[in-house]
VEXDREN-2710 file (C-alpha; in Angstrom, 1 decimal):
% VEXDREN-2710
k/r/px/py/pz
1/MET/126.3/145.3/136.1
2/GLU/128.1/144.0/139.0
3/ASN/127.0/144.5/142.6
4/LYS/129.9/145.2/144.8
5/ASP/128.1/142.9/147.5
6/LYS/127.9/139.9/145.2
7/ASP/130.0/136.8/145.5
8/TYR/131.2/134.8/142.6
9/PRO/129.3/131.5/141.8
10/LEU/132.4/129.0/141.5
11/GLY/131.3/125.5/141.1
12/MET/127.6/126.3/141.1
13/GLN/125.4/125.1/138.3
14/ASP/121.9/125.8/139.4
15/PHE/120.3/129.0/137.9
16/ALA/117.9/129.5/140.7
17/GLN/120.4/129.4/143.3
18/ILE/122.8/132.0/141.6
19/VAL/120.2/134.5/140.7
20/GLN/118.3/134.1/144.2
21/GLY/121.6/134.1/146.2
22/CYS/124.2/137.0/146.3
23/TYR/126.2/135.9/143.2
24/VAL/127.3/137.6/140.1
25/TYR/125.2/136.2/137.1
26/VAL/126.6/136.8/133.6
27/ASP/123.3/137.2/131.7
28/LYS/122.9/134.7/128.8
29/THR/119.0/134.6/128.7
30/ASP/118.9/136.1/125.4
31/PHE/120.4/133.1/123.9
32/VAL/117.9/131.1/125.7
33/TYR/115.1/133.1/124.3
34/ARG/116.8/132.6/120.8
35/LEU/116.9/128.8/121.2
36/VAL/113.3/128.3/122.2
37/SER/112.0/130.5/119.7
38/SER/113.7/128.8/116.8
39/LYS/114.2/124.9/116.4
40/LYS/113.1/122.1/118.6
41/PHE/116.0/119.7/119.0
42/TYR/119.4/120.8/119.7
43/PHE/123.0/119.4/120.3
44/LEU/125.7/121.6/121.9
45/SER/129.5/120.3/122.2
46/ARG/131.7/122.4/124.6
47/PRO/135.0/121.5/126.6
48/ARG/134.3/120.7/130.2
49/ARG/134.1/123.6/132.5
50/PHE/132.3/125.8/130.0
51/GLY/128.9/126.1/131.8
52/LYS/126.9/123.6/129.6
53/THR/125.0/122.4/132.9
54/LEU/124.4/125.8/133.9
55/LEU/122.7/126.5/130.5
56/LEU/120.5/123.4/130.9
57/SER/119.5/124.6/134.2
58/THR/118.4/128.0/132.9
59/LEU/116.3/126.3/130.3
60/GLU/114.8/124.1/132.9
61/TYR/113.5/127.1/134.8
62/TYR/112.5/128.9/131.8
63/PHE/110.2/126.1/130.7
64/GLN/109.1/125.4/134.3
65/GLY/107.5/129.0/133.8
66/ARG/109.6/130.5/136.5
67/GLN/109.2/134.2/135.4
68/ASP/110.1/135.5/138.8
69/LEU/113.4/134.1/138.5
70/PHE/114.1/136.2/135.3
71/GLN/113.1/139.5/136.5
72/GLY/115.5/142.3/135.2
73/LEU/117.3/139.8/132.8
74/LYS/117.6/140.3/129.1
75/ILE/114.7/137.6/128.6
76/ASP/112.4/139.4/130.6
77/THR/111.9/142.2/127.9
78/LEU/111.8/139.5/125.1
79/GLU/109.3/136.8/126.3
80/LYS/105.8/138.0/126.3
81/ASP/104.1/134.7/126.9
82/TRP/105.5/132.6/129.8
83/LYS/104.2/129.1/129.8
84/SER/105.0/126.0/132.0
85/TYR/105.9/122.7/130.8
86/PRO/107.0/119.4/132.4
87/VAL/110.8/119.1/132.2
88/LEU/112.5/115.6/132.1
89/ARG/116.2/116.4/132.8
90/PHE/118.9/113.7/132.7
91/ASP/122.3/114.6/134.2
92/LEU/124.4/111.5/132.5
93/SER/127.5/112.9/134.2
94/THR/126.6/111.1/137.3
95/ILE/126.3/107.6/136.0
96/GLU/128.6/104.8/136.1
97/ALA/129.2/103.5/132.4
98/SER/132.4/101.4/132.9
99/SER/130.2/98.6/131.6
100/PRO/127.0/98.0/129.7
101/ASN/125.1/96.7/132.9
102/LEU/126.2/99.5/135.1
103/LEU/125.0/102.0/132.4
104/LYS/121.7/100.2/132.2
105/ARG/121.4/100.2/135.9
106/ASP/122.0/103.9/136.3
107/LEU/119.5/104.9/133.4
108/ASP/117.2/102.7/134.8
109/TYR/117.4/104.4/138.1
110/LEU/116.9/108.1/136.3
111/LEU/113.8/106.8/134.7
112/THR/112.2/105.1/137.8
113/GLU/112.6/108.4/139.6
114/TYR/110.6/110.1/137.1
115/GLU/108.0/107.4/136.6
116/LYS/107.3/107.6/140.6
117/GLN/107.1/111.3/140.2
118/TYR/104.4/111.3/137.7
119/GLY/102.7/108.1/138.8
120/ILE/103.4/106.0/135.8
121/GLU/103.2/102.3/136.0
122/PRO/106.4/100.8/134.6
123/ILE/106.1/98.2/131.9
124/GLU/105.7/94.8/133.0
125/VAL/109.0/93.2/133.5
126/ALA/108.0/90.0/131.8
127/LYS/107.8/92.0/128.6
128/LYS/111.5/93.0/129.0
129/PRO/111.0/96.6/128.1
130/SER/114.0/98.5/126.8
131/LEU/115.1/101.6/128.2
132/GLY/114.2/103.4/124.9
133/GLN/110.5/101.8/125.4
134/ARG/110.4/103.1/129.0
135/LEU/111.4/106.6/127.8
136/SER/109.0/106.5/125.3
137/LYS/106.2/105.6/127.5
138/LEU/107.4/108.3/130.0
139/ILE/107.2/111.1/127.5
140/LYS/103.7/110.0/126.3
141/GLN/102.3/109.5/129.6
142/VAL/103.6/112.9/131.0
143/ASN/102.1/114.6/128.0
144/ALA/99.0/112.9/128.4
145/ASN/98.7/113.5/132.2
146/THR/99.6/117.2/132.1
147/GLY/98.2/117.9/128.8
148/LYS/101.3/119.6/128.1
149/GLU/104.3/118.8/125.6
150/VAL/107.2/117.5/127.4
151/VAL/110.7/119.1/127.5
152/ILE/113.8/116.9/127.5
153/LEU/117.2/118.0/128.8
154/ILE/120.2/115.6/128.7
155/ASP/123.5/116.7/129.9
156/GLU/127.0/115.0/129.4
157/TYR/125.3/112.7/126.9
158/ASP/128.5/111.1/125.8
159/LYS/129.6/109.8/129.3
160/GLY/128.6/106.4/128.5
161/ILE/131.0/106.4/125.6
162/LEU/134.0/108.3/127.0
163/ASP/134.3/106.0/129.9
164/VAL/134.9/102.8/127.6
165/LEU/136.4/104.7/124.5
166/ARG/139.4/102.3/124.2
167/GLU/137.4/99.1/125.2
168/ASP/136.0/98.0/121.7
169/LYS/133.7/95.4/123.2
170/LYS/132.2/97.4/125.8
171/LEU/132.0/100.5/123.6
172/GLU/129.9/98.8/121.0
173/LYS/127.5/97.4/123.8
174/ASN/127.2/101.0/125.5
175/ARG/126.6/102.5/122.1
176/LYS/123.6/100.3/121.6
177/VAL/122.2/101.1/125.0
178/LEU/122.5/104.8/124.3
179/ARG/121.4/104.6/120.7
180/ASN/118.1/102.8/122.0
181/PHE/117.7/105.4/124.7
182/PHE/118.1/108.5/122.5
183/THR/116.0/107.1/119.6
184/ALA/112.9/107.5/121.8
185/LEU/113.3/111.3/121.1
186/LYS/112.6/110.9/117.5
187/ALA/109.8/108.4/118.0
188/ASN/107.9/110.9/120.3
189/ASP/108.5/114.0/118.5
190/LYS/104.8/115.2/118.5
191/HIS/104.8/114.9/122.3
192/ILE/107.9/117.0/123.0
193/ARG/108.1/120.8/123.0
194/PHE/111.9/121.2/123.2
195/ALA/114.9/118.8/123.6
196/MET/118.7/119.7/124.2
197/LEU/121.7/117.4/124.5
198/THR/125.1/118.5/125.5
199/GLY/128.4/116.8/125.7
200/VAL/132.3/117.1/124.8
201/SER/131.9/115.3/121.5
202/ARG/129.6/114.4/119.0
203/PHE/130.2/110.8/117.9
204/ARG/128.4/110.7/114.6
205/HIS/130.3/107.5/113.2
206/LEU/129.0/105.6/116.3
207/THR/125.4/106.2/115.0
208/ILE/124.2/107.2/118.5
209/PHE/121.9/109.6/116.9
210/SER/120.8/107.4/114.1
211/GLY/117.4/108.5/113.1
212/LEU/117.6/111.7/115.2
213/ASN/117.8/113.8/111.8
214/ASN/116.0/116.7/113.3
215/LEU/118.9/117.4/115.9
216/VAL/120.4/120.6/115.2
217/ASP/124.1/120.7/116.1
218/ILE/124.7/124.6/117.0
219/SER/128.3/123.7/118.3
220/MET/129.9/125.8/115.5
221/ASP/127.0/128.0/115.0
222/ARG/127.9/131.8/114.6
223/ALA/124.7/132.7/116.6
224/PHE/125.6/130.9/119.7
225/ALA/129.4/131.4/119.7
226/SER/129.4/132.9/122.9
227/MET/126.4/131.3/124.5
228/CYS/129.0/129.3/126.9
229/GLY/132.1/131.2/128.1
230/ILE/132.4/134.9/128.9
231/THR/133.4/137.5/126.6
232/LEU/135.8/140.5/127.2
233/GLY/132.7/142.7/127.3
234/GLU/131.0/140.6/129.7
235/LEU/134.2/140.5/131.8
236/GLU/134.4/144.2/132.0
237/GLU/130.7/144.6/132.4
238/TYR/130.1/142.1/135.2
239/PHE/133.3/141.7/137.0
240/GLN/134.3/145.3/137.7
241/GLU/134.8/144.8/141.6
242/GLY/136.7/141.8/140.9
243/LEU/139.2/143.3/138.3
244/ALA/139.6/146.1/140.7
245/THR/140.4/143.8/143.7
246/LEU/142.6/141.4/141.7
247/GLY/144.5/144.2/140.0
248/GLU/145.4/145.9/143.2
249/SER/146.5/142.5/144.6
250/LEU/148.9/141.9/141.8
251/GLY/150.0/145.5/141.4
252/HIS/148.6/145.8/137.7
253/ASP/146.3/148.7/136.6
254/ARG/143.0/147.8/134.8
255/THR/144.5/147.7/131.2
256/ASP/147.5/145.5/132.2
257/LEU/145.3/143.1/134.0
258/LEU/143.0/142.6/131.3
259/ASP/145.8/141.9/128.9
260/ILE/147.1/139.4/131.5
261/LEU/143.7/137.7/132.0
262/LYS/143.4/137.4/128.2
263/GLN/146.7/135.8/127.6
264/LYS/146.1/133.2/130.6
265/TYR/142.4/132.3/130.1
266/ASP/141.0/134.0/126.8
267/GLY/141.3/132.7/123.3
268/TYR/138.5/130.1/123.0
269/ARG/136.7/130.5/119.5
270/PHE/133.8/128.1/118.4
271/SER/132.9/129.3/115.1
272/SER/133.6/131.5/111.9
273/ALA/132.6/134.6/114.0
274/GLN/135.3/136.6/115.3
275/GLN/134.2/136.1/118.9
276/HIS/136.6/134.8/121.6
277/VAL/135.5/133.7/125.2
278/PHE/137.2/133.2/128.5
279/ASN/137.2/129.8/130.3
280/PRO/134.5/130.8/133.0
281/HIS/135.9/128.3/135.5
282/SER/139.2/129.6/135.6
283/LEU/138.1/133.3/135.3
284/LEU/135.8/132.7/138.4
285/SER/138.6/130.9/140.2
286/ALA/141.0/133.7/139.8
287/PHE/138.4/136.1/141.4
288/VAL/137.4/133.9/144.3
289/ARG/141.2/133.1/145.1
290/ASN/142.8/136.4/144.2
291/GLU/145.4/134.9/142.3
292/LEU/146.4/133.6/138.8
293/ARG/146.8/130.0/138.6
294/ASP/146.1/127.1/136.2
295/TYR/142.7/126.4/137.4
296/TRP/141.3/124.5/134.6
297/ILE/144.1/121.8/134.5
298/MET/143.7/121.5/138.4
299/SER/140.1/120.5/137.9
300/GLY/141.4/117.5/136.2
301/THR/142.4/116.1/133.0
302/SER/140.5/113.6/131.1
303/LYS/142.2/110.1/131.0
304/VAL/140.8/109.5/127.5
305/PHE/143.0/112.7/126.4
306/VAL/146.3/111.2/127.8
307/ASP/145.5/107.6/126.7
308/PHE/144.9/108.6/123.2
309/LEU/147.6/111.3/122.8
310/SER/150.1/108.5/123.9
311/GLU/149.1/106.4/121.1
312/ALA/149.0/109.3/118.6
313/ASN/152.0/110.2/116.3
314/PHE/151.7/113.6/115.4
315/LYS/153.6/117.0/115.6
316/ILE/152.2/120.1/117.1
317/GLU/153.3/122.1/114.0
318/ASN/151.2/120.0/111.8
319/LEU/148.1/120.5/113.7
320/VAL/148.4/124.4/114.2
321/ASN/149.5/125.0/110.6
322/GLU/147.2/122.8/108.6
323/TRP/143.6/123.8/107.7
324/TYR/140.7/121.8/108.8
325/ASP/137.0/121.6/107.6
326/GLU/133.9/121.5/110.1
327/ASN/133.4/117.6/109.6
328/THR/137.0/117.1/110.8
329/LEU/136.5/119.3/113.9
330/THR/133.3/117.6/114.9
331/SER/134.1/113.8/114.1
332/ALA/134.8/111.3/116.5
333/PHE/138.1/110.8/118.6
334/ASP/140.8/108.8/116.8
335/SER/144.4/108.2/117.8
336/LYS/145.1/108.3/114.1
337/GLN/143.6/111.7/113.9
338/PRO/144.3/113.7/117.1
339/VAL/142.7/116.9/115.9
340/PRO/139.0/116.3/116.9
341/LEU/140.1/115.3/120.3
342/LEU/142.4/118.3/120.8
343/TYR/139.8/120.7/119.5
344/GLN/136.9/119.2/121.3
345/THR/138.2/119.0/124.5
346/GLY/139.6/122.6/124.4
347/TYR/143.3/122.1/123.9
348/LEU/143.2/123.6/120.5
349/THR/140.7/126.1/119.3
350/ILE/139.8/128.1/116.0
351/GLN/142.5/130.7/115.2
352/GLU/141.5/131.7/111.7
353/GLU/138.8/130.9/109.2
354/GLN/138.8/131.2/105.2
355/ASN/136.2/129.7/102.9
356/GLY/134.8/127.4/105.5
357/LEU/138.1/126.0/106.5
358/PHE/139.7/126.5/110.0
359/LYS/143.3/126.8/111.2
360/LEU/143.7/126.1/115.1
361/SER/146.0/127.3/117.6
362/VAL/146.6/126.8/121.6
363/PRO/143.9/129.0/123.3
364/ASN/145.9/130.6/126.0
365/GLY/148.6/130.4/128.4
366/GLU/146.8/128.0/130.8
367/VAL/146.1/125.5/128.3
368/ARG/149.8/125.8/126.9
369/GLN/151.1/124.8/130.6
370/SER/149.0/121.7/130.5
371/LEU/150.3/120.9/127.1
372/ILE/153.8/121.3/128.5
373/GLU/153.0/119.0/131.4
374/GLN/151.4/116.2/129.4
375/LEU/152.6/116.3/125.9
376/MET/156.4/116.7/126.5
377/PRO/156.6/113.8/128.9
378/LEU/155.0/111.6/126.2
379/TYR/157.7/112.8/123.6
380/MET/160.6/112.7/125.8
381/GLY/160.0/109.7/127.9
382/ILE/160.6/111.6/131.0
383/SER/158.7/113.5/133.4
384/ALA/160.9/114.9/136.1
385/ASN/160.7/118.6/136.6
386/ILE/159.5/119.0/132.8
387/PRO/157.3/122.2/133.5
388/MET/160.1/123.7/135.6
389/ARG/162.7/123.0/133.1
390/LEU/160.8/124.4/130.1
391/ASN/159.8/127.6/132.2
392/ILE/163.6/128.2/132.7
393/ILE/164.2/127.7/129.1
394/LYS/161.4/130.2/128.4
395/GLY/163.4/132.8/130.6
396/MET/166.6/132.2/128.7
397/ILE/164.8/132.4/125.3
398/LEU/163.2/135.9/126.2
399/SER/166.6/137.0/127.8
400/GLY/168.6/136.1/124.8
401/ASP/170.6/133.3/126.6
402/ILE/171.3/131.3/123.6
403/ASP/173.9/129.2/125.0
404/GLY/171.7/128.5/127.9
405/TRP/168.6/127.1/126.3
406/LEU/170.4/125.3/123.6
407/LYS/172.2/123.5/126.7
408/GLU/169.0/122.8/128.3
409/LEU/167.6/121.4/125.1
410/LYS/170.6/119.2/124.5
411/SER/170.3/117.9/128.1
412/MET/166.6/116.8/127.8
413/ILE/167.1/115.2/124.2
414/GLY/170.1/113.3/125.6
415/SER/167.8/111.9/128.5
416/ALA/165.1/110.9/126.1
417/PRO/164.9/107.0/125.3
418/TYR/166.5/106.5/121.7
419/GLN/163.3/104.6/120.3
420/LEU/161.2/107.8/121.0
421/LEU/163.4/109.8/118.9
422/VAL/163.6/107.5/115.8
423/LYS/159.9/107.0/115.1
424/ASP/160.4/108.9/111.8
425/GLU/162.8/106.5/110.4
426/GLU/163.4/108.2/106.9
427/ASN/164.8/111.3/108.8
428/PRO/165.2/110.8/112.7
429/VAL/167.3/113.9/113.4
430/GLU/164.7/115.9/111.6
431/ARG/162.3/114.7/114.0
432/PHE/164.6/116.0/116.7
433/TYR/164.5/119.5/115.9
434/HIS/160.9/119.5/114.9
435/LEU/159.8/117.7/118.1
436/MET/162.1/119.3/120.6
437/ILE/162.7/122.8/119.5
438/TYR/159.9/124.1/117.4
439/GLN/157.2/122.3/119.5
440/MET/158.7/123.6/122.7
441/PHE/158.9/127.2/121.4
442/ILE/155.0/126.9/120.5
443/MET/154.0/125.4/123.9
444/LEU/155.9/128.1/125.8
445/GLY/153.9/130.7/123.9
446/ILE/156.9/132.1/121.7
447/ASP/155.8/133.3/118.2
448/THR/157.5/130.8/116.2
449/LYS/157.2/129.6/112.5
450/SER/158.9/126.9/110.6
451/GLU/159.8/126.1/106.9
452/ILE/159.2/129.8/105.9
453/CYS/159.5/130.4/102.4
454/VAL/161.4/133.4/101.1
455/ALA/162.9/134.5/97.9
456/GLY/166.3/132.8/98.4
457/GLY/165.0/129.6/100.0
458/ARG/163.2/128.1/102.9
459/ILE/164.1/129.2/106.5
460/ASP/164.1/126.4/108.9
461/MET/162.7/128.3/111.7
462/VAL/162.0/132.1/113.0
463/ALA/161.2/132.8/116.6
464/GLN/160.1/136.1/117.8
465/THR/160.0/137.6/121.3
466/PRO/159.0/141.2/122.4
467/LYS/162.7/142.2/122.0
468/LEU/164.5/139.6/120.1
469/ILE/164.1/137.5/116.6
470/TYR/166.0/134.3/116.1
471/VAL/166.5/133.2/112.6
472/ILE/167.5/129.5/113.0
473/GLU/169.2/126.9/110.4
474/PHE/169.8/123.5/111.1
475/LYS/172.3/121.2/109.8
476/ILE/172.7/117.5/110.0
477/ASP/176.3/116.1/110.3
478/SER/177.7/119.4/109.4
479/THR/179.1/122.5/110.9
480/PRO/177.0/125.3/112.4
481/GLN/179.1/127.7/110.3
482/SER/177.7/126.2/107.2
483/ALA/174.2/127.1/108.6
484/LEU/175.4/130.8/109.3
485/ARG/176.6/131.0/105.8
486/GLN/173.4/129.7/104.4
487/ILE/171.3/132.1/106.3
488/GLU/173.5/135.1/104.8
489/SER/173.8/133.8/101.3
490/LYS/170.2/133.2/100.7
491/GLY/169.0/136.6/102.3
492/TYR/167.2/134.9/105.3
493/LEU/167.6/138.2/107.2
494/ILE/166.4/140.8/104.9
495/HIS/162.6/140.5/106.1
496/TYR/163.8/141.1/109.7
497/ALA/166.5/143.7/109.2
498/THR/164.5/146.8/109.7
499/ASP/162.4/145.2/112.5
500/GLY/164.2/147.3/115.3
501/ARG/164.4/144.1/117.6
502/THR/167.8/142.6/118.4
503/LEU/168.3/140.0/115.4
504/TYR/170.4/136.8/115.9
505/LYS/171.2/134.2/113.2
506/ILE/171.7/130.8/114.8
507/GLY/173.3/127.6/113.3
508/VAL/172.7/124.5/115.1
509/SER/174.3/121.1/113.9
510/PHE/172.9/117.7/114.8
511/SER/174.7/114.4/115.0
512/SER/173.3/111.4/113.4
513/ALA/175.8/109.4/115.4
514/THR/174.7/110.8/118.9
515/HIS/171.2/111.6/118.0
516/ASN/171.5/115.0/119.5
517/ILE/172.5/118.5/119.3
518/ASP/176.5/118.5/118.5
519/ARG/177.3/122.2/118.2
520/TRP/176.0/125.6/117.6
521/LYS/177.2/129.1/116.8
522/TYR/175.3/132.1/116.6
523/LYS/175.8/136.0/115.9
524/SER/174.0/139.3/116.3
525/VAL/173.4/141.0/112.9
526/LYS/174.7/144.1/114.4
527/GLU/178.0/142.5/115.2
END
């Protein structure tokens, strides 16, 4: 339970500092016990700002035998035999990896620090020892000197890859450096009590983990789905005072505030288990600052993300409507297949699972805003006031100002460079409405579906708000009236006629000559 006098550990990643200080700690130590009681070598992938470093810090203190730090926590009733082990923890988020030489230099520094700590003589320079040989000797000597098996914790293992991901020559050299470093773990299995590596992605095809076949990837394991992140139950248990203070500040009761927080920061799902978690960084930021903002976006966007998406030719509707297997979601970043990048970095998450296949969606409003700011300029070729304009459009959509949002959309399409709009040479105008209308509605959080099969045919698009339903038909070099007639003649409205919300049928005509919206016409079914 939350102590009213406790503060929030925003930006803090040291377990001891949090539990010894006056800070709220969400007790995840039962997961720690589950980890250390089962397998020996683990890998975990999570988006940035999700608590991977705090998890490794917790493991570090556990293996140091610091039972005093865990008093009153879940593991205190589970662990009956506290033991201490030497811990080698490598935080690779601090290294400079823009070149192989810099990567080697910084890994050399980390190894040297531990060699000094344990009084280990380095291998003679004349023998040109590799980083892997030095790590191997370090593990064996620490084991021999202490008489205890060694614990290895490696944070942000993929930093050396992400920094040069789009530079093929450097990428290959950095890959070899890291592969040599990590294979020391496999060679020293008998000297190791426990090892865990964390990062954003698992670059399996780069063979960094070649030979390390005993590494258990728990990134999509149901048993550890909520090990990082904050569940709704944990939010209500540990942040009672914060909820009360924030609710009072914003003028919302507890129920409404929880709904708002869920829409803004919740929605991440990392396995087939029906378990969602909040982004911990954003949630803590909201309580510390006592306001709702897009904190995850403010903490920085990966350059890899923007660079890769600028090269990718994809449609959001395809990404969120298709089914993917686990291998796809955990595969390497590739501009030809952006799904792994978007999933692993947290811009898409699991919405539904069936028979081992997964359908994705945008997790929450905060991420949706980031997509608006980053993807729309890529598609449109412009960046001025995109977020502001789209938020205005959202207000028009919600209020039923059909003329307003169609005029705004026409203006945005008209300002985009022609070459961006004709990438799909077979049907460039079709790309217009898929790209500029469907994707815009999706990223604004409007419940939207396209190409809906019904008895009479296929509806181009249906968008639903709390008070309105739009049934939209698009025509190319035709009239909006013909689109409205098709909606009526094919019975597109039947499914929605008894819904109770205001129902509009909208016909939109595109011109292949102007590459833009030409005309539109709409009518309420009650008229």
